[in-house]
N, CA, C and O atoms as a Tripos MOL2 file, in Angstrom:
@<TRIPOS>MOLECULE
protein
  308   307    77     0     0
PROTEIN
NO_CHARGES

@<TRIPOS>ATOM
      1 N         -11.7320   -1.0580   -0.5420 N.3       1 UNK1
      2 CA        -12.5660    0.0890   -0.2660 C.3       1 UNK1
      3 C         -11.7910    1.1630    0.4960 C.2       1 UNK1
      4 O         -11.9490    2.3540    0.2260 O.2       1 UNK1
      5 N         -10.9640    0.7490    1.4350 N.am      2 UNK2
      6 CA        -10.1940    1.7240    2.2030 C.3       2 UNK2
      7 C          -9.2730    2.5240    1.2850 C.2       2 UNK2
      8 O          -8.9400    3.6700    1.5870 O.2       2 UNK2
      9 N          -8.8650    1.9350    0.1790 N.am      3 UNK3
     10 CA         -7.9750    2.6030   -0.7580 C.3       3 UNK3
     11 C          -8.7460    3.4340   -1.7840 C.2       3 UNK3
     12 O          -8.1390    4.1500   -2.5790 O.2       3 UNK3
     13 N         -10.0450    3.3460   -1.7730 N.am      4 UNK4
     14 CA        -10.9130    4.0640   -2.7130 C.3       4 UNK4
     15 C         -10.4870    3.8520   -4.1610 C.2       4 UNK4
     16 O         -10.5210    4.7800   -4.9700 O.2       4 UNK4
     17 N         -10.0850    2.6210   -4.4810 N.am      5 UNK5
     18 CA         -9.7350    2.2650   -5.8520 C.3       5 UNK5
     19 C          -8.4070    2.8130   -6.3350 C.2       5 UNK5
     20 O          -8.1560    2.8470   -7.5390 O.2       5 UNK5
     21 N          -7.5430    3.2490   -5.4060 N.am      6 UNK6
     22 CA         -6.2610    3.8370   -5.7960 C.3       6 UNK6
     23 C          -5.0990    3.0340   -5.2320 C.2       6 UNK6
     24 O          -5.2020    2.4150   -4.1730 O.2       6 UNK6
     25 N          -4.0040    3.0590   -5.9570 N.am      7 UNK7
     26 CA         -2.7680    2.4260   -5.4970 C.3       7 UNK7
     27 C          -2.2720    3.1740   -4.2680 C.2       7 UNK7
     28 O          -2.2230    4.4040   -4.2670 O.2       7 UNK7
     29 N          -1.9150    2.4590   -3.2490 N.am      8 UNK8
     30 CA         -1.4790    3.0740   -2.0050 C.3       8 UNK8
     31 C          -0.0910    3.7050   -2.1240 C.2       8 UNK8
     32 O           0.2950    4.5220   -1.2870 O.2       8 UNK8
     33 N           0.6500    3.3320   -3.1500 N.am      9 UNK9
     34 CA          1.9840    3.9150   -3.3320 C.3       9 UNK9
     35 C           1.9500    5.1670   -4.2100 C.2       9 UNK9
     36 O           2.4310    6.2220   -3.7950 O.2       9 UNK9
     37 N           1.3890    5.0640   -5.4150 N.am     10 UNK10
     38 CA          1.4390    6.1960   -6.3450 C.3      10 UNK10
     39 C           0.1730    7.0430   -6.3390 C.2      10 UNK10
     40 O           0.1920    8.1770   -6.8190 O.2      10 UNK10
     41 N          -0.9250    6.5160   -5.8050 N.am     11 UNK11
     42 CA         -2.1750    7.2650   -5.7480 C.3      11 UNK11
     43 C          -2.9930    7.2300   -7.0230 C.2      11 UNK11
     44 O          -4.0720    7.8200   -7.0810 O.2      11 UNK11
     45 N          -2.4980    6.5480   -8.0480 N.am     12 UNK12
     46 CA         -3.2320    6.4440   -9.3170 C.3      12 UNK12
     47 C          -4.3040    5.3560   -9.2020 C.2      12 UNK12
     48 O          -4.1880    4.4470   -8.3800 O.2      12 UNK12
     49 N          -5.3550    5.4570  -10.0380 N.am     13 UNK13
     50 CA         -6.4230    4.4520   -9.9830 C.3      13 UNK13
     51 C          -5.9200    3.0430  -10.2950 C.2      13 UNK13
     52 O          -4.9990    2.8560  -11.0900 O.2      13 UNK13
     53 N          -6.5440    2.0630   -9.6520 N.am     14 UNK14
     54 CA         -6.2990    0.6460   -9.9380 C.3      14 UNK14
     55 C          -7.4010    0.2010  -10.8850 C.2      14 UNK14
     56 O          -8.5800    0.2940  -10.5440 O.2      14 UNK14
     57 N          -7.0430   -0.2780  -12.0590 N.am     15 UNK15
     58 CA         -8.0480   -0.7010  -13.0340 C.3      15 UNK15
     59 C          -7.8550   -2.1650  -13.3880 C.2      15 UNK15
     60 O          -6.8180   -2.7590  -13.0920 O.2      15 UNK15
     61 N          -8.8610   -2.7340  -14.0210 N.am     16 UNK16
     62 CA         -8.7770   -4.1380  -14.4380 C.3      16 UNK16
     63 C          -7.7490   -4.3340  -15.5350 C.2      16 UNK16
     64 O          -7.3470   -5.4670  -15.8000 O.2      16 UNK16
     65 N          -7.3130   -3.2580  -16.1830 N.am     17 UNK17
     66 CA         -6.2800   -3.3490  -17.2220 C.3      17 UNK17
     67 C          -4.8690   -3.3810  -16.6370 C.2      17 UNK17
     68 O          -3.9180   -3.7410  -17.3310 O.2      17 UNK17
     69 N          -4.7300   -3.0030  -15.3590 N.am     18 UNK18
     70 CA         -3.4230   -2.9420  -14.7100 C.3      18 UNK18
     71 C          -2.9960   -4.3040  -14.1840 C.2      18 UNK18
     72 O          -3.8260   -5.1470  -13.8440 O.2      18 UNK18
     73 N          -1.6850   -4.5000  -14.1240 N.am     19 UNK19
     74 CA         -1.1410   -5.6480  -13.4110 C.3      19 UNK19
     75 C          -1.0870   -5.2600  -11.9460 C.2      19 UNK19
     76 O          -0.4680   -4.2560  -11.5920 O.2      19 UNK19
     77 N          -1.7340   -6.0500  -11.0820 N.am     20 UNK20
     78 CA         -1.8560   -5.7110   -9.6680 C.3      20 UNK20
     79 C          -1.2510   -6.7890   -8.7820 C.2      20 UNK20
     80 O          -1.2490   -7.9690   -9.1340 O.2      20 UNK20
     81 N          -0.7430   -6.3760   -7.6440 N.am     21 UNK21
     82 CA         -0.1950   -7.2930   -6.6450 C.3      21 UNK21
     83 C          -0.8350   -7.0040   -5.2980 C.2      21 UNK21
     84 O          -1.1900   -5.8650   -4.9950 O.2      21 UNK21
     85 N          -0.9780   -8.0510   -4.4950 N.am     22 UNK22
     86 CA         -1.3400   -7.8670   -3.0930 C.3      22 UNK22
     87 C          -0.0510   -7.6660   -2.3190 C.2      22 UNK22
     88 O           0.9380   -8.3620   -2.5520 O.2      22 UNK22
     89 N          -0.0630   -6.7200   -1.4040 N.am     23 UNK23
     90 CA          1.1130   -6.4440   -0.5860 C.3      23 UNK23
     91 C           0.7490   -6.6260    0.8790 C.2      23 UNK23
     92 O          -0.2800   -6.1340    1.3420 O.2      23 UNK23
     93 N           1.5980   -7.3320    1.5940 N.am     24 UNK24
     94 CA          1.4240   -7.5080    3.0370 C.3      24 UNK24
     95 C           2.0520   -6.3180    3.7520 C.2      24 UNK24
     96 O           3.2490   -6.0740    3.6000 O.2      24 UNK24
     97 N           1.2760   -5.5810    4.5200 N.am     25 UNK25
     98 CA          1.8080   -4.4420    5.2620 C.3      25 UNK25
     99 C           2.8350   -4.9060    6.2830 C.2      25 UNK25
    100 O           3.9010   -4.3040    6.4180 O.2      25 UNK25
    101 N           2.5160   -5.9700    6.9970 N.am     26 UNK26
    102 CA          3.4870   -6.6300    7.8710 C.3      26 UNK26
    103 C           3.8260   -7.9400    7.1800 C.2      26 UNK26
    104 O           2.9750   -8.8170    7.0340 O.2      26 UNK26
    105 N           5.0650   -8.0620    6.7590 N.am     27 UNK27
    106 CA          5.4770   -9.2170    5.9720 C.3      27 UNK27
    107 C           5.2550  -10.5240    6.7310 C.2      27 UNK27
    108 O           5.3640  -10.5810    7.9560 O.2      27 UNK27
    109 N           4.9420  -11.5640    5.9730 N.am     28 UNK28
    110 CA          4.6500  -12.8600    6.5890 C.3      28 UNK28
    111 C           5.8200  -13.3950    7.3960 C.2      28 UNK28
    112 O           5.6180  -13.9800    8.4600 O.2      28 UNK28
    113 N           7.0370  -13.2040    6.9100 N.am     29 UNK29
    114 CA          8.2050  -13.7090    7.6580 C.3      29 UNK29
    115 C           8.3880  -12.9680    8.9780 C.2      29 UNK29
    116 O           9.1060  -13.4320    9.8640 O.2      29 UNK29
    117 N           7.7270  -11.8000    9.1060 N.am     30 UNK30
    118 CA          7.8120  -11.0150   10.3370 C.3      30 UNK30
    119 C           6.5640  -11.2070   11.2080 C.2      30 UNK30
    120 O           6.3420  -10.4620   12.1620 O.2      30 UNK30
    121 N           5.7570  -12.2110   10.8660 N.am     31 UNK31
    122 CA          4.5770  -12.5010   11.6640 C.3      31 UNK31
    123 C           3.2790  -11.9680   11.0970 C.2      31 UNK31
    124 O           2.2320  -12.1020   11.7310 O.2      31 UNK31
    125 N           3.3200  -11.3580    9.9000 N.am     32 UNK32
    126 CA          2.0980  -10.8620    9.2630 C.3      32 UNK32
    127 C           1.2440  -12.0120    8.7540 C.2      32 UNK32
    128 O           1.7340  -13.1220    8.5480 O.2      32 UNK32
    129 N          -0.0300  -11.7370    8.5550 N.am     33 UNK33
    130 CA         -0.9460  -12.7780    8.0870 C.3      33 UNK33
    131 C          -1.5820  -12.3570    6.7620 C.2      33 UNK33
    132 O          -1.2540  -11.3080    6.2080 O.2      33 UNK33
    133 N          -2.4940  -13.1900    6.2660 N.am     34 UNK34
    134 CA         -3.1740  -12.9360    5.0000 C.3      34 UNK34
    135 C          -4.5600  -12.3300    5.1950 C.2      34 UNK34
    136 O          -5.3820  -12.3750    4.2800 O.2      34 UNK34
    137 N          -4.8320  -11.7660    6.3640 N.am     35 UNK35
    138 CA         -6.1320  -11.1410    6.6090 C.3      35 UNK35
    139 C          -6.1940   -9.7900    5.8980 C.2      35 UNK35
    140 O          -5.1680   -9.1540    5.6570 O.2      35 UNK35
    141 N          -7.4160   -9.3630    5.5660 N.am     36 UNK36
    142 CA         -7.5750   -8.1540    4.7600 C.3      36 UNK36
    143 C          -7.0130   -6.8990    5.4230 C.2      36 UNK36
    144 O          -6.6330   -5.9620    4.7220 O.2      36 UNK36
    145 N          -6.9520   -6.8540    6.7380 N.am     37 UNK37
    146 CA         -6.3830   -5.6910    7.4150 C.3      37 UNK37
    147 C          -4.8800   -5.5590    7.1780 C.2      37 UNK37
    148 O          -4.3060   -4.4900    7.3850 O.2      37 UNK37
    149 N          -4.2500   -6.6390    6.7480 N.am     38 UNK38
    150 CA         -2.8090   -6.6400    6.5060 C.3      38 UNK38
    151 C          -2.4730   -6.5920    5.0180 C.2      38 UNK38
    152 O          -1.2980   -6.6520    4.6540 O.2      38 UNK38
    153 N          -3.4790   -6.4850    4.1530 N.am     39 UNK39
    154 CA         -3.2480   -6.5130    2.7130 C.3      39 UNK39
    155 C          -3.7050   -5.2270    2.0470 C.2      39 UNK39
    156 O          -4.7030   -4.6260    2.4440 O.2      39 UNK39
    157 N          -2.9640   -4.8150    1.0300 N.am     40 UNK40
    158 CA         -3.3630   -3.7070    0.1650 C.3      40 UNK40
    159 C          -3.0750   -4.1180   -1.2720 C.2      40 UNK40
    160 O          -2.2750   -5.0190   -1.5230 O.2      40 UNK40
    161 N          -3.7400   -3.4460   -2.2170 N.am     41 UNK41
    162 CA         -3.4780   -3.6770   -3.6380 C.3      41 UNK41
    163 C          -2.5760   -2.5770   -4.1650 C.2      41 UNK41
    164 O          -2.7470   -1.4010   -3.8470 O.2      41 UNK41
    165 N          -1.6140   -2.9860   -4.9760 N.am     42 UNK42
    166 CA         -0.6760   -2.0540   -5.5910 C.3      42 UNK42
    167 C          -0.4800   -2.4260   -7.0520 C.2      42 UNK42
    168 O          -0.6650   -3.5800   -7.4350 O.2      42 UNK42
    169 N          -0.1040   -1.4430   -7.8670 N.am     43 UNK43
    170 CA          0.3640   -1.7670   -9.2110 C.3      43 UNK43
    171 C           1.6160   -2.6300   -9.0470 C.2      43 UNK43
    172 O           2.3810   -2.4380   -8.1010 O.2      43 UNK43
    173 N           1.8240   -3.5590   -9.9420 N.am     44 UNK44
    174 CA          2.9880   -4.4470   -9.8490 C.3      44 UNK44
    175 C           4.2860   -3.6510   -9.7800 C.2      44 UNK44
    176 O           5.1580   -3.9690   -8.9720 O.2      44 UNK44
    177 N           4.4280   -2.6250  -10.6100 N.am     45 UNK45
    178 CA          5.6570   -1.8240  -10.6010 C.3      45 UNK45
    179 C           5.8100   -1.0800   -9.2790 C.2      45 UNK45
    180 O           6.9280   -0.9370   -8.7820 O.2      45 UNK45
    181 N           4.7130   -0.6070   -8.7030 N.am     46 UNK46
    182 CA          4.7740    0.0720   -7.4020 C.3      46 UNK46
    183 C           5.1890   -0.9090   -6.3120 C.2      46 UNK46
    184 O           5.9490   -0.5570   -5.4110 O.2      46 UNK46
    185 N           4.6920   -2.1310   -6.3950 N.am     47 UNK47
    186 CA          5.0510   -3.1650   -5.4230 C.3      47 UNK47
    187 C           6.5590   -3.4160   -5.4640 C.2      47 UNK47
    188 O           7.2130   -3.5220   -4.4260 O.2      47 UNK47
    189 N           7.0940   -3.5110   -6.6800 N.am     48 UNK48
    190 CA          8.5410   -3.7300   -6.8200 C.3      48 UNK48
    191 C           9.3180   -2.5390   -6.2550 C.2      48 UNK48
    192 O          10.3420   -2.7170   -5.5950 O.2      48 UNK48
    193 N           8.8280   -1.3250   -6.5180 N.am     49 UNK49
    194 CA          9.5190   -0.1250   -6.0380 C.3      49 UNK49
    195 C           9.5640   -0.0630   -4.5180 C.2      49 UNK49
    196 O          10.6120    0.2390   -3.9470 O.2      49 UNK49
    197 N           8.4420   -0.3450   -3.8490 N.am     50 UNK50
    198 CA          8.4460   -0.2140   -2.3940 C.3      50 UNK50
    199 C           9.3740   -1.2340   -1.7370 C.2      50 UNK50
    200 O           9.9950   -0.9470   -0.7130 O.2      50 UNK50
    201 N           9.4660   -2.4250   -2.3290 N.am     51 UNK51
    202 CA         10.3940   -3.4160   -1.7710 C.3      51 UNK51
    203 C          11.8420   -3.0280   -2.0600 C.2      51 UNK51
    204 O          12.7110   -3.1710   -1.2000 O.2      51 UNK51
    205 N          12.0940   -2.5450   -3.2530 N.am     52 UNK52
    206 CA         13.4610   -2.1480   -3.6340 C.3      52 UNK52
    207 C          13.9450   -0.9640   -2.7920 C.2      52 UNK52
    208 O          15.1020   -0.9180   -2.3740 O.2      52 UNK52
    209 N          13.0480   -0.0170   -2.5520 N.am     53 UNK53
    210 CA         13.4200    1.1850   -1.8110 C.3      53 UNK53
    211 C          13.2270    1.0560   -0.2920 C.2      53 UNK53
    212 O          13.6230    1.9430    0.4650 O.2      53 UNK53
    213 N          12.6170   -0.0500    0.1450 N.am     54 UNK54
    214 CA         12.3980   -0.2620    1.5720 C.3      54 UNK54
    215 C          11.3180    0.6290    2.1680 C.2      54 UNK54
    216 O          11.3750    0.9690    3.3500 O.2      54 UNK54
    217 N          10.3360    1.0070    1.3590 N.am     55 UNK55
    218 CA          9.2480    1.8620    1.8320 C.3      55 UNK55
    219 C           8.2260    1.0130    2.5730 C.2      55 UNK55
    220 O           7.8350   -0.0500    2.0900 O.2      55 UNK55
    221 N           7.7920    1.4720    3.7390 N.am     56 UNK56
    222 CA          6.7520    0.7820    4.5000 C.3      56 UNK56
    223 C           5.4580    1.5800    4.3550 C.2      56 UNK56
    224 O           5.4150    2.7690    4.6680 O.2      56 UNK56
    225 N           4.4230    0.9250    3.8850 N.am     57 UNK57
    226 CA          3.1380    1.5850    3.6760 C.3      57 UNK57
    227 C           2.2550    1.4860    4.9120 C.2      57 UNK57
    228 O           2.4020    0.5770    5.7280 O.2      57 UNK57
    229 N           1.3400    2.4350    5.0350 N.am     58 UNK58
    230 CA          0.3540    2.4630    6.1060 C.3      58 UNK58
    231 C          -1.0100    2.5140    5.4420 C.2      58 UNK58
    232 O          -1.2660    3.3720    4.5970 O.2      58 UNK58
    233 N          -1.8830    1.5960    5.8240 N.am     59 UNK59
    234 CA         -3.2250    1.5570    5.2390 C.3      59 UNK59
    235 C          -3.9970    2.8050    5.6530 C.2      59 UNK59
    236 O          -3.9540    3.2020    6.8170 O.2      59 UNK59
    237 N          -4.7090    3.4310    4.6980 N.am     60 UNK60
    238 CA         -5.4520    4.6470    5.0530 C.3      60 UNK60
    239 C          -6.5900    4.3600    6.0210 C.2      60 UNK60
    240 O          -7.1970    3.2890    5.9930 O.2      60 UNK60
    241 N          -6.8630    5.3200    6.8640 N.am     61 UNK61
    242 CA         -7.9640    5.2170    7.8060 C.3      61 UNK61
    243 C          -9.1470    6.0380    7.3230 C.2      61 UNK61
    244 O          -9.1300    6.5410    6.1990 O.2      61 UNK61
    245 N         -10.1650    6.1800    8.1450 N.am     62 UNK62
    246 CA        -11.3510    6.9450    7.7620 C.3      62 UNK62
    247 C         -11.0010    8.3790    7.3770 C.2      62 UNK62
    248 O         -10.2790    9.0700    8.0970 O.2      62 UNK62
    249 N         -11.5230    8.8130    6.2330 N.am     63 UNK63
    250 CA        -11.3150   10.1840    5.7800 C.3      63 UNK63
    251 C          -9.9420   10.4540    5.1810 C.2      63 UNK63
    252 O          -9.6470   11.5930    4.8190 O.2      63 UNK63
    253 N          -9.0940    9.4310    5.0690 N.am     64 UNK64
    254 CA         -7.7470    9.6120    4.5230 C.3      64 UNK64
    255 C          -7.6230    8.8200    3.2420 C.2      64 UNK64
    256 O          -7.9190    7.6250    3.2200 O.2      64 UNK64
    257 N          -7.1900    9.4650    2.1810 N.am     65 UNK65
    258 CA         -7.0020    8.7820    0.9070 C.3      65 UNK65
    259 C          -5.6230    9.1050    0.3730 C.2      65 UNK65
    260 O          -4.9160    9.9650    0.8980 O.2      65 UNK65
    261 N          -5.2600    8.4060   -0.6680 N.am     66 UNK66
    262 CA         -3.9980    8.6740   -1.3400 C.3      66 UNK66
    263 C          -2.8450    7.9310   -0.7100 C.2      66 UNK66
    264 O          -3.0100    7.2140    0.2780 O.2      66 UNK66
    265 N          -1.6590    8.1120   -1.3000 N.am     67 UNK67
    266 CA         -0.5010    7.3730   -0.8180 C.3      67 UNK67
    267 C          -0.0680    7.8360    0.5660 C.2      67 UNK67
    268 O          -0.1400    9.0230    0.8840 O.2      67 UNK67
    269 N           0.3710    6.9110    1.3670 N.am     68 UNK68
    270 CA          0.8850    7.2310    2.6930 C.3      68 UNK68
    271 C           1.9340    6.1990    3.0580 C.2      68 UNK68
    272 O           1.6510    5.0010    3.0910 O.2      68 UNK68
    273 N           3.1110    6.6500    3.3260 N.am     69 UNK69
    274 CA          4.1660    5.7540    3.7760 C.3      69 UNK69
    275 C           4.6560    6.2590    5.1180 C.2      69 UNK69
    276 O           4.3180    7.3680    5.5300 O.2      69 UNK69
    277 N           5.4420    5.4580    5.7920 N.am     70 UNK70
    278 CA          5.9930    5.8990    7.0740 C.3      70 UNK70
    279 C           6.8540    7.1380    6.8750 C.2      70 UNK70
    280 O           6.9780    7.9630    7.7800 O.2      70 UNK70
    281 N           7.4440    7.2710    5.7020 N.am     71 UNK71
    282 CA          8.2260    8.4620    5.3830 C.3      71 UNK71
    283 C           7.3250    9.6940    5.4060 C.2      71 UNK71
    284 O           7.7500   10.7530    5.8660 O.2      71 UNK71
    285 N           6.0780    9.5760    4.9130 N.am     72 UNK72
    286 CA          5.1210   10.6820    4.9000 C.3      72 UNK72
    287 C           4.6940   11.0860    6.3110 C.2      72 UNK72
    288 O           4.3800   12.2540    6.5450 O.2      72 UNK72
    289 N           4.6750   10.1560    7.2400 N.am     73 UNK73
    290 CA          4.2210   10.4440    8.5980 C.3      73 UNK73
    291 C           5.1020   11.4820    9.2680 C.2      73 UNK73
    292 O           4.6170   12.2860   10.0640 O.2      73 UNK73
    293 N           6.3800   11.4740    8.9580 N.am     74 UNK74
    294 CA          7.2690   12.4530    9.5820 C.3      74 UNK74
    295 C           6.9850   13.8570    9.0680 C.2      74 UNK74
    296 O           7.2170   14.8310    9.7850 O.2      74 UNK74
    297 N           6.4920   13.9810    7.8540 N.am     75 UNK75
    298 CA          6.1470   15.2820    7.2940 C.3      75 UNK75
    299 C           4.9150   15.8650    7.9610 C.2      75 UNK75
    300 O           4.7900   17.0840    8.0800 O.2      75 UNK75
    301 N           3.9860   14.9880    8.4060 N.am     76 UNK76
    302 CA          2.7300   15.4370    8.9880 C.3      76 UNK76
    303 C           2.8810   15.8640   10.4360 C.2      76 UNK76
    304 O           2.0740   16.6430   10.9440 O.2      76 UNK76
    305 N           3.9020   15.3620   11.1000 N.am     77 UNK77
    306 CA          4.0850   15.6410   12.5380 C.3      77 UNK77
    307 C           4.4240   17.0890   12.8050 C.2      77 UNK77
    308 O           4.6070   17.4780   13.9590 O.2      77 UNK77
@<TRIPOS>BOND
     1     1     2 1
     2     2     3 1
     3     3     4 2
     4     3     5 am
     5     5     6 1
     6     6     7 1
     7     7     8 2
     8     7     9 am
     9     9    10 1
    10    10    11 1
    11    11    12 2
    12    11    13 am
    13    13    14 1
    14    14    15 1
    15    15    16 2
    16    15    17 am
    17    17    18 1
    18    18    19 1
    19    19    20 2
    20    19    21 am
    21    21    22 1
    22    22    23 1
    23    23    24 2
    24    23    25 am
    25    25    26 1
    26    26    27 1
    27    27    28 2
    28    27    29 am
    29    29    30 1
    30    30    31 1
    31    31    32 2
    32    31    33 am
    33    33    34 1
    34    34    35 1
    35    35    36 2
    36    35    37 am
    37    37    38 1
    38    38    39 1
    39    39    40 2
    40    39    41 am
    41    41    42 1
    42    42    43 1
    43    43    44 2
    44    43    45 am
    45    45    46 1
    46    46    47 1
    47    47    48 2
    48    47    49 am
    49    49    50 1
    50    50    51 1
    51    51    52 2
    52    51    53 am
    53    53    54 1
    54    54    55 1
    55    55    56 2
    56    55    57 am
    57    57    58 1
    58    58    59 1
    59    59    60 2
    60    59    61 am
    61    61    62 1
    62    62    63 1
    63    63    64 2
    64    63    65 am
    65    65    66 1
    66    66    67 1
    67    67    68 2
    68    67    69 am
    69    69    70 1
    70    70    71 1
    71    71    72 2
    72    71    73 am
    73    73    74 1
    74    74    75 1
    75    75    76 2
    76    75    77 am
    77    77    78 1
    78    78    79 1
    79    79    80 2
    80    79    81 am
    81    81    82 1
    82    82    83 1
    83    83    84 2
    84    83    85 am
    85    85    86 1
    86    86    87 1
    87    87    88 2
    88    87    89 am
    89    89    90 1
    90    90    91 1
    91    91    92 2
    92    91    93 am
    93    93    94 1
    94    94    95 1
    95    95    96 2
    96    95    97 am
    97    97    98 1
    98    98    99 1
    99    99   100 2
   100    99   101 am
   101   101   102 1
   102   102   103 1
   103   103   104 2
   104   103   105 am
   105   105   106 1
   106   106   107 1
   107   107   108 2
   108   107   109 am
   109   109   110 1
   110   110   111 1
   111   111   112 2
   112   111   113 am
   113   113   114 1
   114   114   115 1
   115   115   116 2
   116   115   117 am
   117   117   118 1
   118   118   119 1
   119   119   120 2
   120   119   121 am
   121   121   122 1
   122   122   123 1
   123   123   124 2
   124   123   125 am
   125   125   126 1
   126   126   127 1
   127   127   128 2
   128   127   129 am
   129   129   130 1
   130   130   131 1
   131   131   132 2
   132   131   133 am
   133   133   134 1
   134   134   135 1
   135   135   136 2
   136   135   137 am
   137   137   138 1
   138   138   139 1
   139   139   140 2
   140   139   141 am
   141   141   142 1
   142   142   143 1
   143   143   144 2
   144   143   145 am
   145   145   146 1
   146   146   147 1
   147   147   148 2
   148   147   149 am
   149   149   150 1
   150   150   151 1
   151   151   152 2
   152   151   153 am
   153   153   154 1
   154   154   155 1
   155   155   156 2
   156   155   157 am
   157   157   158 1
   158   158   159 1
   159   159   160 2
   160   159   161 am
   161   161   162 1
   162   162   163 1
   163   163   164 2
   164   163   165 am
   165   165   166 1
   166   166   167 1
   167   167   168 2
   168   167   169 am
   169   169   170 1
   170   170   171 1
   171   171   172 2
   172   171   173 am
   173   173   174 1
   174   174   175 1
   175   175   176 2
   176   175   177 am
   177   177   178 1
   178   178   179 1
   179   179   180 2
   180   179   181 am
   181   181   182 1
   182   182   183 1
   183   183   184 2
   184   183   185 am
   185   185   186 1
   186   186   187 1
   187   187   188 2
   188   187   189 am
   189   189   190 1
   190   190   191 1
   191   191   192 2
   192   191   193 am
   193   193   194 1
   194   194   195 1
   195   195   196 2
   196   195   197 am
   197   197   198 1
   198   198   199 1
   199   199   200 2
   200   199   201 am
   201   201   202 1
   202   202   203 1
   203   203   204 2
   204   203   205 am
   205   205   206 1
   206   206   207 1
   207   207   208 2
   208   207   209 am
   209   209   210 1
   210   210   211 1
   211   211   212 2
   212   211   213 am
   213   213   214 1
   214   214   215 1
   215   215   216 2
   216   215   217 am
   217   217   218 1
   218   218   219 1
   219   219   220 2
   220   219   221 am
   221   221   222 1
   222   222   223 1
   223   223   224 2
   224   223   225 am
   225   225   226 1
   226   226   227 1
   227   227   228 2
   228   227   229 am
   229   229   230 1
   230   230   231 1
   231   231   232 2
   232   231   233 am
   233   233   234 1
   234   234   235 1
   235   235   236 2
   236   235   237 am
   237   237   238 1
   238   238   239 1
   239   239   240 2
   240   239   241 am
   241   241   242 1
   242   242   243 1
   243   243   244 2
   244   243   245 am
   245   245   246 1
   246   246   247 1
   247   247   248 2
   248   247   249 am
   249   249   250 1
   250   250   251 1
   251   251   252 2
   252   251   253 am
   253   253   254 1
   254   254   255 1
   255   255   256 2
   256   255   257 am
   257   257   258 1
   258   258   259 1
   259   259   260 2
   260   259   261 am
   261   261   262 1
   262   262   263 1
   263   263   264 2
   264   263   265 am
   265   265   266 1
   266   266   267 1
   267   267   268 2
   268   267   269 am
   269   269   270 1
   270   270   271 1
   271   271   272 2
   272   271   273 am
   273   273   274 1
   274   274   275 1
   275   275   276 2
   276   275   277 am
   277   277   278 1
   278   278   279 1
   279   279   280 2
   280   279   281 am
   281   281   282 1
   282   282   283 1
   283   283   284 2
   284   283   285 am
   285   285   286 1
   286   286   287 1
   287   287   288 2
   288   287   289 am
   289   289   290 1
   290   290   291 1
   291   291   292 2
   292   291   293 am
   293   293   294 1
   294   294   295 1
   295   295   296 2
   296   295   297 am
   297   297   298 1
   298   298   299 1
   299   299   300 2
   300   299   301 am
   301   301   302 1
   302   302   303 1
   303   303   304 2
   304   303   305 am
   305   305   306 1
   306   306   307 1
   307   307   308 2
@<TRIPOS>SUBSTRUCTURE
     1 UNK1         2 RESIDUE 1 A UNK
     2 UNK2         6 RESIDUE 1 A UNK
     3 UNK3        10 RESIDUE 1 A UNK
     4 UNK4        14 RESIDUE 1 A UNK
     5 UNK5        18 RESIDUE 1 A UNK
     6 UNK6        22 RESIDUE 1 A UNK
     7 UNK7        26 RESIDUE 1 A UNK
     8 UNK8        30 RESIDUE 1 A UNK
     9 UNK9        34 RESIDUE 1 A UNK
    10 UNK10       38 RESIDUE 1 A UNK
    11 UNK11       42 RESIDUE 1 A UNK
    12 UNK12       46 RESIDUE 1 A UNK
    13 UNK13       50 RESIDUE 1 A UNK
    14 UNK14       54 RESIDUE 1 A UNK
    15 UNK15       58 RESIDUE 1 A UNK
    16 UNK16       62 RESIDUE 1 A UNK
    17 UNK17       66 RESIDUE 1 A UNK
    18 UNK18       70 RESIDUE 1 A UNK
    19 UNK19       74 RESIDUE 1 A UNK
    20 UNK20       78 RESIDUE 1 A UNK
    21 UNK21       82 RESIDUE 1 A UNK
    22 UNK22       86 RESIDUE 1 A UNK
    23 UNK23       90 RESIDUE 1 A UNK
    24 UNK24       94 RESIDUE 1 A UNK
    25 UNK25       98 RESIDUE 1 A UNK
    26 UNK26      102 RESIDUE 1 A UNK
    27 UNK27      106 RESIDUE 1 A UNK
    28 UNK28      110 RESIDUE 1 A UNK
    29 UNK29      114 RESIDUE 1 A UNK
    30 UNK30      118 RESIDUE 1 A UNK
    31 UNK31      122 RESIDUE 1 A UNK
    32 UNK32      126 RESIDUE 1 A UNK
    33 UNK33      130 RESIDUE 1 A UNK
    34 UNK34      134 RESIDUE 1 A UNK
    35 UNK35      138 RESIDUE 1 A UNK
    36 UNK36      142 RESIDUE 1 A UNK
    37 UNK37      146 RESIDUE 1 A UNK
    38 UNK38      150 RESIDUE 1 A UNK
    39 UNK39      154 RESIDUE 1 A UNK
    40 UNK40      158 RESIDUE 1 A UNK
    41 UNK41      162 RESIDUE 1 A UNK
    42 UNK42      166 RESIDUE 1 A UNK
    43 UNK43      170 RESIDUE 1 A UNK
    44 UNK44      174 RESIDUE 1 A UNK
    45 UNK45      178 RESIDUE 1 A UNK
    46 UNK46      182 RESIDUE 1 A UNK
    47 UNK47      186 RESIDUE 1 A UNK
    48 UNK48      190 RESIDUE 1 A UNK
    49 UNK49      194 RESIDUE 1 A UNK
    50 UNK50      198 RESIDUE 1 A UNK
    51 UNK51      202 RESIDUE 1 A UNK
    52 UNK52      206 RESIDUE 1 A UNK
    53 UNK53      210 RESIDUE 1 A UNK
    54 UNK54      214 RESIDUE 1 A UNK
    55 UNK55      218 RESIDUE 1 A UNK
    56 UNK56      222 RESIDUE 1 A UNK
    57 UNK57      226 RESIDUE 1 A UNK
    58 UNK58      230 RESIDUE 1 A UNK
    59 UNK59      234 RESIDUE 1 A UNK
    60 UNK60      238 RESIDUE 1 A UNK
    61 UNK61      242 RESIDUE 1 A UNK
    62 UNK62      246 RESIDUE 1 A UNK
    63 UNK63      250 RESIDUE 1 A UNK
    64 UNK64      254 RESIDUE 1 A UNK
    65 UNK65      258 RESIDUE 1 A UNK
    66 UNK66      262 RESIDUE 1 A UNK
    67 UNK67      266 RESIDUE 1 A UNK
    68 UNK68      270 RESIDUE 1 A UNK
    69 UNK69      274 RESIDUE 1 A UNK
    70 UNK70      278 RESIDUE 1 A UNK
    71 UNK71      282 RESIDUE 1 A UNK
    72 UNK72      286 RESIDUE 1 A UNK
    73 UNK73      290 RESIDUE 1 A UNK
    74 UNK74      294 RESIDUE 1 A UNK
    75 UNK75      298 RESIDUE 1 A UNK
    76 UNK76      302 RESIDUE 1 A UNK
    77 UNK77      306 RESIDUE 1 A UNK
């Protein structure tokens, strides 16, 4: 719901026809857990891209939609 049905990386809709992955915002090896506050849904290809490129995602908060990465935060400051 926080993602409003959109991929947190590319911003495109997530549909039942898409291959989807759960992504841990804080990786399990770094102490992250499997609770919903630490998980987001991504297209499988987007999931591969963020790991390959080292992008860290931030879950959207109230009134915020679309893709947001830590890289985007520097643009907003």
